[in-house]
C-alpha positions in Angstrom: 18.9 42.1 -42.8 22.2 42.5 -44.6 21.8 42.7 -48.3 23.0 40.0 -50.6 26.2 41.4 -52.2 26.0 41.2 -56.0 28.5 42.2 -58.6 27.9 46.0 -58.7 27.1 47.2 -62.2 25.1 44.1 -63.0 22.4 44.8 -60.5 20.5 47.4 -62.4 22.2 50.3 -60.6 23.5 53.4 -62.3 26.9 53.3 -64.0 28.6 56.7 -64.7 30.4 57.2 -67.9 33.8 57.0 -66.1 32.9 53.7 -64.6 31.7 54.8 -61.1 29.2 52.4 -59.6 26.7 53.2 -56.9 25.9 50.8 -54.0 22.5 51.6 -52.3 23.9 50.1 -49.1 26.6 52.7 -49.0 24.1 55.5 -48.4 22.6 53.6 -45.5 25.6 52.3 -43.7 28.6 54.7 -44.3 27.9 56.9 -41.3 27.5 54.2 -38.6 30.5 52.3 -40.0 32.7 55.4 -39.9 31.6 56.0 -36.3 32.8 52.5 -35.4 36.1 52.9 -37.2 36.7 56.4 -35.8 36.5 55.2 -32.3 39.7 53.2 -32.9 41.4 55.2 -35.6 41.3 58.7 -34.0 44.8 60.1 -33.8 46.4 57.3 -35.9 48.9 57.8 -38.7 49.9 55.4 -41.5 48.4 53.1 -44.1 45.0 51.5 -44.0 43.9 48.7 -46.5 40.3 48.2 -47.3 39.8 44.7 -48.7 36.7 44.1 -50.8 36.1 47.7 -51.6 33.3 47.1 -54.0 32.3 50.3 -55.7 34.9 52.4 -53.9 32.5 54.8 -52.2 33.3 53.8 -48.6 37.0 54.4 -49.0 36.4 57.9 -50.4 34.1 58.8 -47.5 36.6 57.5 -44.9 39.6 59.1 -46.6 37.9 62.5 -46.6 37.3 62.3 -42.9 40.8 61.0 -42.0 43.4 63.1 -43.9 46.3 61.8 -41.8 45.7 58.2 -42.9 46.6 56.8 -46.3 43.9 54.5 -47.7 44.6 51.6 -50.0 41.4 50.2 -51.6 41.3 46.8 -53.1 39.1 44.2 -54.8 39.3 41.1 -57.0 36.6 42.0 -59.5 37.7 44.0 -62.5 34.5 46.0 -62.8 34.9 47.0 -59.1 38.5 47.9 -59.6 37.5 50.3 -62.4 34.9 51.9 -60.2 37.2 52.3 -57.3 39.8 54.1 -59.5 37.1 56.3 -61.0 35.8 57.3 -57.5 39.4 57.9 -56.4 40.0 60.2 -59.4 36.6 61.9 -59.0 37.3 62.6 -55.3 40.6 64.3 -55.9 41.7 63.2 -52.4 45.5 62.9 -52.1 45.4 60.2 -49.4 43.8 57.4 -51.5 46.2 55.2 -53.5 45.3 53.3 -56.7 43.4 50.1 -56.0 45.2 46.8 -55.4 43.9 43.5 -56.8 43.8 41.5 -53.6 42.7 37.8 -53.6 41.9 37.0 -49.9 42.0 33.3 -50.6 45.8 33.8 -50.9 47.4 34.6 -47.5 49.9 36.8 -49.3 46.9 38.9 -50.7 48.8 40.3 -53.7 52.3 40.6 -55.1 52.7 44.2 -54.0 52.1 43.3 -50.4 54.4 40.3 -50.4 57.2 42.2 -52.1 56.9 45.2 -49.9 56.2 47.5 -52.8 52.7 48.2 -51.5 51.6 49.5 -48.1 53.7 48.4 -45.1 53.2 48.1 -41.3 49.5 48.7 -41.6 47.7 50.9 -39.1 44.5 49.1 -39.9 42.6 46.7 -42.3 38.9 47.2 -43.0 36.6 44.5 -44.5 32.9 44.8 -44.9 30.3 42.3 -46.1 32.8 39.7 -47.5 33.3 36.7 -45.3 29.6 35.5 -45.5 29.6 35.6 -49.3 32.8 33.7 -49.8 34.2 30.3 -48.9 35.8 29.9 -45.5 39.3 29.9 -46.9 38.7 33.6 -47.7 38.2 34.4 -44.0 41.3 32.3 -43.3 43.3 34.3 -45.8 42.0 37.6 -44.5 43.2 36.9 -41.0 46.5 35.4 -42.1 47.3 38.5 -44.1 46.1 40.8 -41.4 48.3 39.0 -38.9 51.3 39.4 -41.3 50.8 43.0 -42.4 49.4 44.8 -39.4 52.0 46.6 -37.3 52.0 45.9 -33.5 48.8 47.6 -32.2 47.3 47.6 -35.7 43.6 47.0 -36.0 41.4 44.8 -38.2 37.7 45.8 -38.6 35.3 43.2 -39.8 31.7 44.4 -40.6 28.7 42.3 -41.5 26.1 39.9 -40.1 27.3 37.3 -37.6 26.0 34.5 -35.4 26.8 34.6 -31.7 27.3 31.4 -29.7 25.9 29.5 -32.7 22.7 31.4 -32.8 21.5 34.1 -35.2 20.9 37.6 -33.7 17.7 38.1 -35.7 15.2 36.0 -37.7 16.0 38.1 -40.8 19.7 37.0 -40.6 18.6 33.4 -40.3 16.6 33.7 -43.5 19.5 35.4 -45.2 21.9 32.7 -44.1 19.6 30.0 -45.5 19.4 31.8 -48.8 23.2 32.1 -49.0 23.7 28.4 -48.3 21.1 27.4 -50.8 22.9 29.4 -53.4 26.4 28.2 -52.4 27.0 25.6 -49.7 30.4 27.2 -48.9 28.8 30.6 -48.1 26.9 31.6 -45.0 26.7 33.9 -42.0 29.7 33.1 -39.8 29.8 32.7 -36.0 31.8 35.2 -33.9 33.4 32.3 -32.1 34.8 30.8 -35.3 36.1 34.1 -36.4 37.8 34.6 -33.0 39.6 31.3 -33.5 41.0 32.5 -36.8 42.1 35.8 -35.1 43.9 33.9 -32.3 45.8 31.7 -34.8 46.9 34.9 -36.7 48.2 36.6 -33.5 45.2 38.9 -33.1 42.8 39.4 -30.2 39.3 40.8 -30.2 39.2 44.2 -28.5 35.6 45.3 -29.3 32.3 44.2 -30.6 30.0 47.0 -31.8 26.3 46.5 -32.5 25.4 48.1 -35.9 22.1 48.9 -37.6 20.2 46.2 -39.6 21.4 43.4 -37.3 25.0 43.7 -38.3 28.1 43.8 -36.1 31.6 45.4 -36.3 34.2 43.1 -34.8 37.5 44.8 -33.9 40.8 42.9 -33.5 44.2 44.1 -32.6 47.7 42.7 -33.3 
């Protein structure tokens, strides 16, 4: 079952003096997620935006394994942004840019993207464990922005728990979905079909669906 995503740093986890936060899920899922991304990113050049970077640990791992790509992490939460920047500095990697403050409920995402001062003609967008813990307009904004900023042939990766044909893929995901909706009626595990409709509206098409550990999926879309 996918873990409920809390605000890192308020969940009892360790906080380093420089602000680096640690997400236990990172240690469980970073390798299978990279395997899914690498399948489509191998040989690519250009900019990649990670939306909802959380602690910043994933972007450091991915950037270390893909030196020809420039990674732009992002988040909306100020504590997360501090952690992302701290992990970026700690890693010393030259292909990670300072984090952007992206609000996915806004189809423009952030002023830097809209003005062209940020990354352009994106090779890829990566988003993990976001759309089920946010209102549906966040998913709408995610796809609208991806359709706008991805270059032709660019790829959107969406990782997390999903329903298929209106049904949960595991009992644990059904229980998780119920707990989410009880906490916030606008949240919940999304259906692959509903996500595909957003993609089509944004000019994207699904090119892959990858089964992941813990009853998660990685959906892959191309512009």
